[in-house]
ZAFI-283389 format. One record per residue (C-alpha): residue number from 1; x, y, z. Coordinates in steps of 0.05 Angstrom, whole numbers, plus 5000, padded with zeros to 4 digits. Each point is the difference from the previous one (the first is absolute). Example, Ala and Ser with C-alpha at 12.3 -4.5 7.8 and 13.67 -1.06 7.14 Angstrom:
<drenbas>
1 | 5246 | 4910 | 5156
2 | 5027 | 5069 | 4987
</drenbas>
This chain:
<drenbas>
1 | 4301 | 8788 | 7546
2 | 5015 | 4977 | 5067
3 | 5021 | 5058 | 5035
4 | 5065 | 5002 | 5042
5 | 5022 | 5032 | 5065
6 | 5064 | 5031 | 4976
7 | 5031 | 5042 | 4944
8 | 5023 | 4969 | 4938
9 | 5033 | 5033 | 4941
10 | 4932 | 4998 | 4954
11 | 4971 | 5020 | 5057
12 | 5035 | 5067 | 4987
13 | 4967 | 5010 | 4934
14 | 4935 | 4977 | 5022
15 | 4994 | 5054 | 5065
16 | 5019 | 5060 | 4947
17 | 4946 | 4972 | 4949
18 | 4947 | 5006 | 5047
19 | 5030 | 5067 | 5027
20 | 5010 | 5026 | 4935
21 | 4966 | 4963 | 4946
22 | 4999 | 5053 | 4943
23 | 5071 | 5025 | 5010
24 | 5048 | 4980 | 4948
25 | 5048 | 4951 | 5028
26 | 5044 | 4986 | 4943
27 | 5024 | 5029 | 4937
28 | 5037 | 4952 | 4948
29 | 4999 | 5026 | 4927
30 | 4937 | 5014 | 4979
31 | 4964 | 4951 | 5047
32 | 4969 | 5034 | 5062
33 | 4979 | 4958 | 5066
34 | 4953 | 5027 | 5052
35 | 5010 | 4978 | 5067
36 | 4931 | 4957 | 4993
37 | 5028 | 4976 | 4932
38 | 5062 | 4980 | 5024
39 | 4977 | 4961 | 5060
40 | 4949 | 4966 | 4952
41 | 5060 | 4980 | 4955
42 | 5039 | 4968 | 5052
43 | 4941 | 4955 | 5026
44 | 4987 | 4976 | 4931
45 | 5073 | 4991 | 4988
46 | 5003 | 4956 | 5062
47 | 4943 | 4959 | 4977
48 | 5039 | 4992 | 4928
49 | 5061 | 4974 | 5037
50 | 4963 | 4948 | 5041
51 | 4969 | 4977 | 4940
52 | 5069 | 4977 | 4976
53 | 5000 | 4942 | 5058
54 | 5043 | 5040 | 5041
55 | 4988 | 4985 | 5080
56 | 5003 | 5058 | 5055
57 | 5079 | 5004 | 5021
58 | 5027 | 4978 | 4928
59 | 5049 | 5043 | 4969
60 | 4988 | 5044 | 4939
61 | 5054 | 5033 | 4959
62 | 4993 | 5071 | 4970
63 | 5046 | 5013 | 4944
64 | 4976 | 5064 | 4965
65 | 5016 | 5076 | 4987
66 | 4971 | 5058 | 5036
67 | 4925 | 5002 | 4990
68 | 4931 | 5002 | 5040
69 | 4996 | 4921 | 4984
70 | 5061 | 4990 | 5042
71 | 4964 | 5035 | 5057
72 | 4940 | 4965 | 4991
73 | 5037 | 4931 | 4994
74 | 5032 | 5015 | 5069
75 | 4938 | 5024 | 5034
76 | 4962 | 4936 | 4972
77 | 5055 | 4953 | 5028
78 | 4987 | 5037 | 5069
79 | 4926 | 4995 | 4996
80 | 4997 | 4925 | 4981
81 | 5053 | 4974 | 5049
82 | 5054 | 4986 | 4951
83 | 5079 | 5023 | 5010
84 | 5018 | 5057 | 4949
85 | 5068 | 4986 | 4973
86 | 5026 | 5064 | 4966
87 | 5050 | 4982 | 4944
88 | 5053 | 5045 | 4971
89 | 4977 | 5016 | 4929
90 | 5074 | 4996 | 4976
91 | 5012 | 4938 | 5023
92 | 5015 | 4948 | 4950
93 | 5029 | 4923 | 4997
94 | 5024 | 4972 | 5060
95 | 4994 | 5064 | 5044
96 | 4919 | 4992 | 4986
97 | 4994 | 4931 | 5001
98 | 5036 | 5005 | 5073
99 | 4940 | 5039 | 5024
100 | 4941 | 4963 | 4963
101 | 5034 | 4941 | 5031
102 | 5019 | 5012 | 5069
103 | 4934 | 5044 | 5018
104 | 4964 | 4932 | 4972
105 | 4957 | 5052 | 4957
106 | 4938 | 4952 | 4974
107 | 4983 | 5055 | 4947
108 | 5033 | 5059 | 4975
109 | 4964 | 5063 | 4976
110 | 5041 | 5030 | 4948
111 | 4996 | 5054 | 4941
112 | 4999 | 4973 | 4935
113 | 5069 | 5027 | 4977
114 | 5030 | 4969 | 5063
115 | 4959 | 4921 | 5002
116 | 5051 | 4968 | 4952
117 | 5054 | 5008 | 5042
118 | 4973 | 4959 | 5060
119 | 5023 | 4930 | 5005
120 | 4976 | 4946 | 4967
121 | 4934 | 4966 | 5038
122 | 4987 | 5059 | 5039
123 | 4930 | 5020 | 4999
124 | 4978 | 5072 | 4974
125 | 4947 | 5048 | 4994
126 | 5004 | 5056 | 4963
127 | 5000 | 5066 | 5042
128 | 4975 | 5058 | 4954
129 | 4993 | 5015 | 4924
130 | 4980 | 4928 | 4979
131 | 4937 | 4961 | 4983
132 | 4987 | 4959 | 5069
133 | 5041 | 5047 | 5042
134 | 4987 | 5010 | 5072
135 | 4975 | 5070 | 4979
136 | 4961 | 4980 | 4942
137 | 4960 | 4953 | 5042
138 | 4978 | 5037 | 5052
139 | 4937 | 5023 | 4969
140 | 4979 | 4926 | 5001
141 | 5020 | 4980 | 5066
142 | 4953 | 5000 | 5064
143 | 5030 | 5041 | 5055
144 | 5033 | 4959 | 5055
145 | 4955 | 4975 | 5058
146 | 5047 | 4962 | 5039
147 | 5028 | 5002 | 5071
148 | 5044 | 5059 | 5019
149 | 5081 | 4984 | 5003
150 | 5026 | 5004 | 5071
151 | 5047 | 5052 | 5029
152 | 5052 | 4950 | 5010
153 | 4996 | 4968 | 4930
154 | 5054 | 5012 | 4951
155 | 4981 | 5044 | 4946
156 | 5071 | 5007 | 4964
157 | 5065 | 4969 | 4990
158 | 5045 | 5069 | 4994
159 | 5064 | 4969 | 4967
160 | 5066 | 5045 | 5024
161 | 5035 | 5041 | 4947
162 | 5056 | 4944 | 4995
163 | 5055 | 5057 | 5001
164 | 5045 | 4957 | 5037
165 | 4977 | 4929 | 4993
166 | 4938 | 4956 | 4963
167 | 4933 | 5029 | 5030
168 | 4959 | 4977 | 5055
169 | 4928 | 5003 | 5008
170 | 4979 | 5042 | 5061
171 | 4930 | 4973 | 5024
172 | 4959 | 5063 | 5015
173 | 4941 | 4990 | 5028
174 | 4932 | 5044 | 4994
175 | 5008 | 5029 | 5078
176 | 5072 | 5020 | 4975
177 | 4986 | 5038 | 4937
178 | 4940 | 5035 | 5034
179 | 5046 | 5020 | 5058
180 | 5052 | 5025 | 4947
181 | 4945 | 5043 | 4961
182 | 4979 | 5035 | 5072
183 | 5079 | 5016 | 5016
184 | 5004 | 5028 | 4923
185 | 4934 | 5039 | 5003
186 | 5033 | 5030 | 5066
187 | 5070 | 5013 | 4990
188 | 4985 | 5025 | 4920
189 | 4949 | 5043 | 5010
190 | 4956 | 4956 | 4946
191 | 4931 | 5042 | 4992
192 | 4935 | 4994 | 4955
193 | 5018 | 5069 | 4963
194 | 5064 | 4971 | 4979
195 | 5007 | 4987 | 4930
196 | 5057 | 4949 | 4999
197 | 5026 | 4968 | 4934
198 | 5035 | 4920 | 5010
199 | 5054 | 4994 | 4948
200 | 5044 | 4950 | 5030
201 | 4983 | 4924 | 4993
202 | 4942 | 4977 | 5042
203 | 5033 | 4930 | 5006
204 | 5048 | 5045 | 5055
205 | 4977 | 5002 | 5062
206 | 5015 | 5080 | 5004
207 | 4950 | 5023 | 4947
208 | 4948 | 4949 | 5014
209 | 5001 | 5004 | 5081
210 | 5029 | 5064 | 5016
211 | 4963 | 5038 | 4953
212 | 4947 | 4969 | 4951
213 | 4960 | 4949 | 5058
214 | 5008 | 5061 | 5060
215 | 4973 | 5054 | 4946
216 | 4941 | 4956 | 4984
217 | 4985 | 4994 | 5076
218 | 4993 | 5074 | 5007
219 | 4963 | 5007 | 4940
220 | 5042 | 5036 | 4954
221 | 5005 | 5005 | 4923
222 | 5054 | 4964 | 4979
223 | 5035 | 4996 | 4915
224 | 5037 | 4941 | 4991
225 | 5055 | 5001 | 4946
226 | 5035 | 4949 | 4961
227 | 5066 | 5038 | 5025
228 | 5036 | 5058 | 5020
229 | 5004 | 5036 | 4941
230 | 5025 | 5073 | 5003
231 | 4950 | 5030 | 4947
232 | 4939 | 4971 | 5026
233 | 5009 | 5012 | 5076
234 | 5018 | 5075 | 4980
235 | 4943 | 5003 | 4952
236 | 4953 | 4971 | 5061
237 | 5033 | 5048 | 5051
238 | 4986 | 5062 | 4957
239 | 4928 | 4978 | 4979
240 | 4988 | 4999 | 5077
241 | 4982 | 4923 | 4995
242 | 5056 | 4976 | 5048
243 | 5033 | 5035 | 5063
244 | 5031 | 4939 | 5031
245 | 5056 | 4956 | 4978
246 | 5043 | 4945 | 5034
247 | 5063 | 4982 | 4967
248 | 5066 | 4969 | 5016
249 | 5070 | 5043 | 4989
250 | 5012 | 4977 | 4936
251 | 4937 | 5029 | 4965
252 | 5005 | 5061 | 5041
253 | 5073 | 5006 | 4976
254 | 4972 | 4994 | 4928
255 | 4951 | 5046 | 5006
256 | 5042 | 5056 | 5029
257 | 5047 | 4990 | 4951
258 | 4950 | 5012 | 4938
259 | 5011 | 5067 | 4962
260 | 4931 | 5014 | 5015
261 | 4999 | 4996 | 5074
262 | 5015 | 5067 | 5009
263 | 4951 | 5031 | 4954
264 | 4938 | 4960 | 5003
265 | 4937 | 5022 | 5055
266 | 5015 | 4949 | 5044
267 | 4972 | 5041 | 5065
268 | 4938 | 4952 | 5006
269 | 5045 | 4948 | 5026
270 | 4985 | 5013 | 5074
271 | 5030 | 4927 | 5030
272 | 5053 | 4965 | 4978
273 | 5021 | 4930 | 5029
274 | 5068 | 4961 | 4989
275 | 5028 | 4934 | 5024
276 | 5017 | 4932 | 4983
277 | 5080 | 5019 | 4999
278 | 5038 | 5064 | 5030
279 | 4981 | 5067 | 4972
280 | 5074 | 5031 | 4978
281 | 4992 | 5062 | 5044
282 | 5026 | 5046 | 4940
283 | 4943 | 4982 | 4963
284 | 4953 | 5014 | 5058
285 | 5031 | 5068 | 5006
286 | 4985 | 5005 | 4920
287 | 4925 | 4987 | 5017
288 | 4994 | 5049 | 5052
289 | 5027 | 5062 | 4964
290 | 4962 | 4984 | 4938
291 | 4929 | 4983 | 5041
292 | 5008 | 5033 | 5069
293 | 4922 | 4991 | 5015
294 | 5010 | 4928 | 4982
295 | 4984 | 4953 | 5062
296 | 5052 | 4944 | 5002
297 | 4994 | 4942 | 5037
298 | 5057 | 4946 | 5005
299 | 4965 | 4918 | 5006
300 | 5045 | 4951 | 5022
301 | 4990 | 4929 | 5013
302 | 5002 | 4934 | 4964
303 | 4952 | 4942 | 4979
304 | 4993 | 4966 | 5059
305 | 4972 | 5051 | 5033
306 | 4957 | 5016 | 4956
307 | 5036 | 5039 | 4981
308 | 4996 | 5070 | 5040
309 | 5038 | 5003 | 5066
310 | 5030 | 5073 | 5006
311 | 4977 | 5066 | 4972
312 | 5036 | 5072 | 5000
313 | 4943 | 5045 | 4993
314 | 5013 | 5067 | 4961
315 | 5003 | 5050 | 5060
316 | 5063 | 4951 | 5028
317 | 5043 | 5005 | 4940
318 | 5037 | 5059 | 5023
319 | 5070 | 4974 | 5024
320 | 4975 | 4930 | 4989
321 | 5010 | 4995 | 4924
322 | 5032 | 4936 | 5011
323 | 4953 | 4969 | 5043
324 | 4937 | 4952 | 4987
325 | 4968 | 5025 | 5065
326 | 4961 | 4969 | 5056
327 | 4958 | 4939 | 5011
328 | 4929 | 5001 | 4967
329 | 4944 | 4984 | 5038
330 | 5000 | 4924 | 5015
331 | 5077 | 4990 | 4991
332 | 5049 | 4986 | 5062
333 | 5071 | 5001 | 4982
334 | 5069 | 4994 | 5032
335 | 5073 | 5013 | 4983
336 | 5044 | 4934 | 5017
337 | 5067 | 4970 | 4995
338 | 5020 | 4928 | 4979
339 | 4982 | 4972 | 5061
340 | 4927 | 5033 | 5002
341 | 5010 | 5054 | 5058
342 | 4980 | 5071 | 4990
343 | 5059 | 5050 | 4974
344 | 5004 | 5069 | 5033
345 | 4968 | 5058 | 4957
346 | 5042 | 5024 | 4939
347 | 5037 | 4926 | 4995
348 | 4984 | 4959 | 4937
349 | 4970 | 4930 | 5011
350 | 4946 | 4966 | 4963
351 | 4928 | 5021 | 5005
352 | 4956 | 4951 | 5023
353 | 4922 | 4999 | 5009
354 | 4936 | 4979 | 5031
355 | 4935 | 5019 | 4972
356 | 4929 | 4969 | 4980
357 | 5021 | 5023 | 4932
358 | 5050 | 4940 | 4991
359 | 4992 | 4939 | 4963
360 | 4993 | 4929 | 5023
361 | 5065 | 4979 | 4978
362 | 5025 | 4975 | 4934
363 | 4963 | 4960 | 4956
364 | 5021 | 4923 | 5006
365 | 5068 | 5028 | 5027
366 | 5009 | 4981 | 5069
367 | 5071 | 5011 | 5010
368 | 5004 | 5071 | 4967
369 | 4930 | 5014 | 5053
370 | 5043 | 4979 | 5057
371 | 5058 | 5041 | 4983
372 | 4961 | 5064 | 4990
373 | 4953 | 4992 | 5061
374 | 5043 | 5002 | 5062
375 | 4986 | 5014 | 5072
376 | 4937 | 5023 | 4972
377 | 5026 | 5054 | 4953
378 | 5001 | 4994 | 4929
379 | 5073 | 5011 | 4979
380 | 4993 | 5052 | 4934
381 | 5081 | 5000 | 4980
382 | 4999 | 5065 | 4993
383 | 5054 | 5046 | 5037
384 | 4974 | 5059 | 5039
385 | 5012 | 5053 | 5043
386 | 4944 | 5029 | 5051
387 | 5009 | 5069 | 5030
388 | 4978 | 5021 | 5074
389 | 4939 | 5031 | 4963
390 | 4975 | 4932 | 4974
391 | 5024 | 5020 | 4927
392 | 5026 | 4939 | 4960
393 | 5055 | 5007 | 4944
394 | 5019 | 4941 | 4961
395 | 5071 | 4991 | 4989
396 | 5001 | 4934 | 4953
397 | 4978 | 4938 | 4985
398 | 5038 | 4956 | 5039
399 | 5017 | 4959 | 4942
400 | 5029 | 5066 | 4968
401 | 5037 | 5031 | 5053
402 | 5073 | 4992 | 4970
403 | 5065 | 4975 | 5039
404 | 5051 | 5039 | 4977
405 | 5075 | 4983 | 5030
406 | 4958 | 4978 | 5062
407 | 4969 | 5076 | 5001
408 | 4920 | 4991 | 4987
409 | 4973 | 5047 | 4949
410 | 4924 | 5020 | 4997
411 | 4994 | 4997 | 4920
412 | 4935 | 5052 | 5007
413 | 5052 | 5055 | 5032
414 | 5040 | 4999 | 4932
415 | 4942 | 4997 | 4958
416 | 4973 | 5061 | 5028
417 | 5073 | 5030 | 4988
418 | 4998 | 4980 | 4928
419 | 4934 | 5027 | 4991
420 | 5023 | 5072 | 5015
421 | 5044 | 5001 | 4941
422 | 4961 | 5029 | 4941
423 | 5018 | 4953 | 4938
424 | 4978 | 4936 | 5054
425 | 4921 | 4977 | 4979
426 | 5008 | 4939 | 5030
427 | 5042 | 4960 | 5047
428 | 5005 | 4936 | 5039
429 | 5057 | 4980 | 5048
430 | 5023 | 4928 | 5012
431 | 5055 | 4964 | 5024
432 | 5042 | 4957 | 4955
433 | 5050 | 4943 | 5020
434 | 5074 | 5032 | 5010
435 | 5067 | 4967 | 5021
436 | 5019 | 5062 | 5036
437 | 4935 | 5028 | 5031
438 | 4955 | 4938 | 5006
439 | 4945 | 5043 | 4966
440 | 5018 | 5054 | 4953
441 | 4954 | 5060 | 5003
442 | 4970 | 5002 | 4936
443 | 4944 | 5047 | 4968
444 | 4967 | 4991 | 4942
445 | 4976 | 5062 | 4963
446 | 4950 | 5023 | 4946
447 | 5032 | 5063 | 4973
448 | 4963 | 5056 | 4975
449 | 5054 | 5042 | 4970
450 | 5067 | 5003 | 5002
451 | 5042 | 4965 | 5049
452 | 5066 | 4963 | 5016
453 | 5017 | 4946 | 5057
454 | 5058 | 5039 | 5031
455 | 4955 | 5064 | 5003
456 | 4946 | 4965 | 5030
457 | 5041 | 4961 | 5052
458 | 5034 | 5073 | 5014
459 | 4923 | 5028 | 5014
460 | 4977 | 4948 | 5050
461 | 5066 | 5007 | 5034
462 | 4984 | 5075 | 5014
463 | 4932 | 4973 | 5024
464 | 5022 | 4940 | 5048
465 | 5066 | 4978 | 5032
466 | 5048 | 4964 | 4943
467 | 4992 | 4919 | 5027
468 | 4915 | 5016 | 4982
469 | 5020 | 5017 | 4930
470 | 4989 | 4948 | 4945
471 | 5061 | 4967 | 4974
472 | 4971 | 4996 | 4935
473 | 4946 | 5035 | 4956
474 | 4961 | 4954 | 4948
475 | 4960 | 5039 | 4950
476 | 4936 | 4969 | 4971
477 | 4939 | 5025 | 4964
478 | 4955 | 4975 | 5048
479 | 4986 | 4960 | 5069
480 | 4972 | 4942 | 5013
481 | 4933 | 5003 | 5036
482 | 4936 | 4964 | 5013
483 | 4935 | 5034 | 4979
484 | 4985 | 5029 | 5067
485 | 5067 | 5042 | 4991
486 | 5047 | 4967 | 5047
487 | 5070 | 4990 | 4966
488 | 5028 | 4931 | 4996
489 | 5064 | 5004 | 5035
490 | 4996 | 4923 | 5000
491 | 5004 | 5003 | 4922
492 | 5057 | 5051 | 5002
493 | 5047 | 4963 | 5043
494 | 4990 | 4930 | 4956
495 | 5010 | 5048 | 4937
496 | 5067 | 5031 | 5027
497 | 5017 | 4955 | 5050
498 | 5066 | 4981 | 4957
499 | 5022 | 5061 | 5009
500 | 5059 | 5020 | 5049
</drenbas>
């Protein structure tokens, strides 16, 4: 293999394999891969992919559940100079066809139970658990001996979650992701001695790029799980096999609501990471009360920046439970008004970034790229406040701020008030069209006990000024969310938009 001069995504694994070849890198089900074995599998998988007639720079979709094969496929694309396109395994129909078509994927690696959903005519290769699958072909493939990718080459099209519009493919280079891995290692205290579980979907940037790849870089033993099943996670913690976990607030809410959360021996859980959406302060306080020795990290960012932008470390939580922390190693941020001018500390504005972690723009979307990257800064769409010590608090998504009677109301503040009621399991606050109020503050609530609309509105009014309280409460069995845990407020607005 021709040796390059820069650091690449696949090079992260190669260096760890040379440093600690016999250490177990990944566990999935009954399979175990040492660092040396995993690196060899990646090289063989790269040869398999190029043997499908692909050329460097071609896009390769990966449409599968969490597995060791999924990880190998991503790293093999990186090593072979291909562009990996992670596809949400829950997508079907037009949504699936859009990602595959818009990315121009020449091949899709698919788990057998998902392959039948692919659009007609799309070349596909089984990812695992099938004759002729990528995993099955490794033994007969020769290790890849071709040239290394360059740091400026694209390595992934990281599609945005699409909570407000059609997803856009953020063009991530090797250089951007490796910088992001370094930021994650430094800010999140990742070390070789940690025993992390990876339970969130690997197609999503947070689990793959904030945790799994950085943990491979430092040489930890990683357990990949099919999903965030509470029984499995609690068993692994009690057995001493897992001491570190990342999960979005929706999962932490579910874990903390389990009856056995108060009785299981969870003291072995040393590090808890949360992110992907705002953690309600009452839920955070519940976790801290039950596990006072647990080190809590708040991770914030978005796909376009790799995705980690800010972190609130454990020692920084006191007095700042609603903050997302300060910028990580390779990120610079400002809070600006509509004209791009800095606003004073304590004043809400849009948070903008510049960083070597940033994507190169959106795949085949020049207008959207130009709109997001202005004056040398990436405009995030998040409304934030910065304090004098450099800590940021996310007030809302710009598009989720509610204009109620000409007064702007942050949905996050209302949600925090709702979560202080013991009968509220989950809550999302949206603005719905209203003749009188322009947008009526509306709460969509999943209850976990006896509760009524009038009583819950009165409860919020005890916590907030009356104009911020919901005009209406809608009770549902569950909130729509994507696999990363983000509540899809766009779907709620579409579903209840006729209400007034």
